[in-house]
N, C-alpha and C positions, 0 to 999 in steps of 0.2 A: 309645909311645902309651898303654900301660897305666899306666906310671909317671906320665905327664902327667895322666891322668884322676884318678889317686889324689891327685896334688898338688892338683888343683882341689877335691877333697873336703876335704882338710886346710885349704886356704885358706878354704873356706866356713865350716867349723867355727870357724876363727879369727875371721872377720869377723862371725859371728852374735853373739858375746859383746858386742862394742861396741854392736851394735844394741840389745841389751837394756839396757846401761848408759845409753844415751842417754835411756831413758825417765825417768831421774832428773833430767834437765835440760830437761824440756819446759816449755812456756809458764808463766811466773810473772808475774803482774801486780804489779810493784813499786809502782805508783801506788796500789794498794789498801791498802798499809800505810804510805804516806808521811805520814799524819796522826798516827802514833804516835811521839811524840818520844823515848820511852825505847827506845833501840836494843838494850838488853839484854833487853827483854821477848820472850817467845816467843808467837807468834801463828799461828793457823790460821783462815782464812776459807773456809768451805765452803757448798755449796748442799745443802739437806736432801733434796730429792727424789732426786737422783742420787748424793749423797755426794762430788761433785767438789770438789776444793780449787782455789780461785782464787788464793790467795796463802798463803805460809807463811814463818815465820822461826823458827829454833831449834825446829822441830817435834818433833825427837827427843831434845832435851835434858831429862834427868831433873831435876825440881825438886820442892820441897815443895808438896804439895796437902793442906792440913790438912782440907779438907772431902771428902776422897775417900770416907769412909764415908757421907756424905750422898748422894753420887751413887749408891752401891750401894743405899742405902735407897730412893731414888727409883726405881731400876730395879725393885726388888722390888714396890713399891706399884703402879707403872704396868703391870708385867707381870700383876699380879693384876687390875687394871682391864681390861686387854686381853682377858684370858681369862674375864672375867665371874665371877671368884671373889670379888670385892669390888665395892662401888660407893662413890661419894663420901661417902655417909652412913654407911658401915660405920665401926666404931670400933675403936680399939686401946686396950688397958688400959695406963694409965700406972703403971709399977711404981716409979718414983721421981720426984722433982721437982728443979727447980733454979730459978734466978732468972728465967729466960726463961719457963718454963711458969707460974710464979707470977705474973709480970707480966701475962700475958694470961688469968689466972684459969682455966687448964686443969689440972684435977685429975681423978683417977680414970680418965677416958676422953678420948680425942681423936679426932675424925673424920678420915677419910682426906684429905678436902679441906683441913682445917686443917693436917694433917701435911705435905702437899705444899707448902703455902705456906711453912711454917717451914723445911723442909729446904732450900728455895731461898734463904731470906733470913737465917737465923741459924745459929749453932753451939751446939747443945744436946746434950750427951752423955746427958742424961736422956731426951730424945726418941729418940735413936738406940738406947739400951739397951732401951727399951720396944718399939720396932719390931722389933729383932732377936730379942728374947725372944718376941714374938708369933709370929714366923715360925720360931722354933727354928733361927735362922741364926747360926752361929758363925764364928770366924775362918777355920777350915779350909774351911768352905763358901764363904766370900767369896773366899779365894785360889783355890779351884777354879773359881769363877765367872769370875774375872779371867783364869785360864788358858784357860778355854773360849772367852772372847771374844778370845783372842790379844792381850791388852793387855800386850805385852812392855815391859820397862823400867818396870813398875809394881810398887811395893813397898807392901804394906799391912801395917804393923806392928801395928795394932790397929783394932778397930771403934769407935773414938772420934775425936773431933776431935783431930788430932795433927800436928805439923810433921814427924814421922818418916814419915808416909805420903807417898809420892812417886810421881810419874807424869810423863808428857809432855803437852804441849798437844795433840798429835795424838790421843793416847788419850782425853783428856777430851772433845775434840770428837766423837770417834767414839761414846763412851759417851753423851754428851748426845743425839746423833742417834738412838741406839737408844731412849732414854727418851722422846723426842718421838714417835717412830714407834709406840712402845707405846701411848701415850696423848696424841694431839694436843691434847686438851682441857686439858692442863696449862697451856697458854698463856692460857686463859680465867681461870685462877686467878692468874696472875702479871702480867696485862696492866695492871691499874689502879694508880694512885698509892697508893691506900689499900685495905686488906683488912680485912674484919670477920669475926671468929671466931664460932663457935657460942655462945660465952660472952657475946657482945655487945661485947667489947673490940675495938679496931682497931689496926692497925699500918701503918706506912709501907713501901711497896715500896722495896727497895734500888736498883732500876733506874728512873731518871727520864730521859725524853727530851722534847725540845720537839716539838710537833706538826709533822708534815710532810705535804705534799700528794702526796708520792711514795711513802711507805711508812708502815707501822705497826710500832712496836716492841712486843713482847709479853713483856718480862722477859728473862731468867730470873734470873741471879744476879750480884751484885757483892759481892765479899768483899775489897776492898782490892787486894792484889796480884793476885788471881785473879778472873776473871769470864767469864761466858758470856751473850751477849745474842742474842736471836732476833728477826728482823723479816721482814715479808713485804710483797710488792706484787703483787697478782694472784696468780698461781700460783707466783711466784718466792719461795723461802723461804731466807733466809741466816742462818748462824750465824757469829758472831765470838767466838772463844775466845782468851783471853789468860792467860798465867801470868807471874809474876815481874815485873809492871809496877810502877813506883814513882812515876808521876805522880800529882798530886793528883786527887781525884775529879772536880772541875770540868773540869780540863784533859783528863783521860782521856775523859770523856763528850763533851766538845766534839769531840775527835778521832773518837770513835765516830760521832757525828752526821754529820760530814763524810764519813766513810768509807762509811756506808750510803748517803748521797746519791750518792756517786760510783758505788757498786756498782749501785744500782737505775737509774742512768742508762745504764750500760754493759752490764748482764747481764740476761738474761731466760730463764726456763724456758718453752719453747714447743714447738709441734707440729713434729716433724721428718718424720713419715711417717704419713699416715692409714691406718687399718685397711682391709684389702682384699686383692686379688690383684694380684701384680706379677711381672714377670720380672726377677730380680736375679741377677747372675753366671751368666746363661744357664740359670737354673732357674725354673720357674713355682711360686710359693709363695702362701700365704694366711695372713694373721695377723688375729686378731679384735680386738685392742685398738690404739688409736692409740698411737704411740711419740713421747715427748717427750724433750727434752734441754736442757741448759743451753747457751746461746749468747752469745758476746761480741757486742756491738752491731754491730761492723763485719764480723762473720762471716756468710758466705752459706750457705744451705742446700746450695748446690752444692759446698761444701768438705767435705761428709760422704761417707764411703765406707761402703758397705753390704757386709757379708761374711756368709756363711752357714756356720755350724758347729754340729755336734751338735744339729740341729733348732732352732737359735736364730738369729735375725737380729741381727747386731751392727752398731752405728753407731760409726764412728771419725771424729772430727774431725781435721783436719790438726794436726800437733804445734805449729805456730807459733801456733795459736789455741785449743788445747785446754787443759784444766785441769792442774794440777801433779801430780796423782796418777794420770795416765794413764787415768782411769776412762772407761768406755764405757757405753752404754745398749744393752739388748737386749730382745728379745721372742721368745716361742715362736712357731713357725710350723708349718704343715703343707705338705708338698710335693705338688705336683700332677703331678710327673714319675714315670715308672716306670723310669727308668734306674737302674743299679746304684749302690751306695754309692761305689765307687772313682771312677766317672765323675763323680758329684756333687762329691766332694772335689777331684778334679783340676780340674774346671771352676770351682768356687768359689774355690779358692786361687790358681790361675794366672790365670784370667779372660783368656786369650789363646788364640784358636782356632788360631793359627799356632805355638804353643809347640813342638810336636814337630818342626817344621821348622827351628828355631833351633839355633845352635851350642851346645856345652856352656858356653862362657863367657857367651853371652847368657842361657842358661837360669839359670845361677848368679846373674847380675845381677837377673833378674826375681824369682827366689826371695828374694833379699836385700831387694829393694824391697818385695815383698809382706809379707815377714816383719816389717818394722818397724811394721806396723799392729797386730800381735797382742801380747797380754800374754805375758810371757816363758814362763810355765809351759806354756801351750797351744801356743805357737809351736814349742817344741823338738820336740814330737811330730810336728807337721806338717812341719817343716823336714827332719827325719830321714827321714820317709817319702818326700818328694820327692827328696831327695839319693839315696836308695837306688834309686828307680824310674828316675830319669833319668841318673844318673851311674854308680852301682855296677853296675846290672843289665847294661849292655853288657859290662862287664869279666867278670862271671860267666858270661855267655853264651858268650864266646870261649873261656873255659877249659873 
């Protein structure tokens, strides 16, 4: 009997690993990338509010991103705006010039607003050098920033426009999301077909879309092979990031237009659970803020599973209808129960009042089924706790 129970433990550990691996093969909406004819292009389509990925292709393939330094400069400036260290009218000293700055009659100083537009639309080493000098930001600082953001598979060879700078489309999508969350007002600068500088000169936006009654496109960047576009409809905010695409601009933007039309027809960021007090997983809880999530058009709110962990309520959608990066949505909550921590954990994880009466095999099956809803890192801890309590403990007690 003892050997049999130990065998169940080993079997459970073996089965848990595939459960985590399955997270890499969750729902991918291939229709969302069907309008991009260049099958060698790398694409990530994500929702800004949640960070959830709807579709992806070649997301981890490292490729040249000549404007990588531009993204880092954008992050620095938007971080300054977020923390009120600068405003749009603040200026940066121009320490050198080039044909781009001369074209728009930008000399001596440039406003933060003008710099943001140029960083999205052009490749100017003179502008980059001026910004990084203003911030006393060197290559080592930039590499540390990349490391802090966990942007693996990113190589920054210099703080200039260079084909030797490399990254992945998943990293660029993530970095762009951080930039927009730093300063959502960036889209007000990139949304119009024409932009007028403080000097009075004007420039064309590199991103152009036909008007739509479903959504509004607000820029951001088109640089030939690489681009990032942002669009919204109501509270739904979508990013389409592409690298290494070779279609003509007209063909590429026609595909983008159709893709956004499809996305905003089928996806929406909407209320999942209103703020208030609820009984979830046999525990009475209260949370102050409404919880929103990204939903597929055919997905019902009934398909959401609510779990409580570490004083947070987590929302998990069924794998066949959830996003490709297994992302979930959560909110802090306060418990209205006085029961002990172990009792809460047991109740929330198992969510079966008759669990203690079941056989070891049934317990094992329940644990595996519950485990698949959790992110791998957190799941391991909980799974080991329950294996120890319900399988190993009887063995130890007999000894």
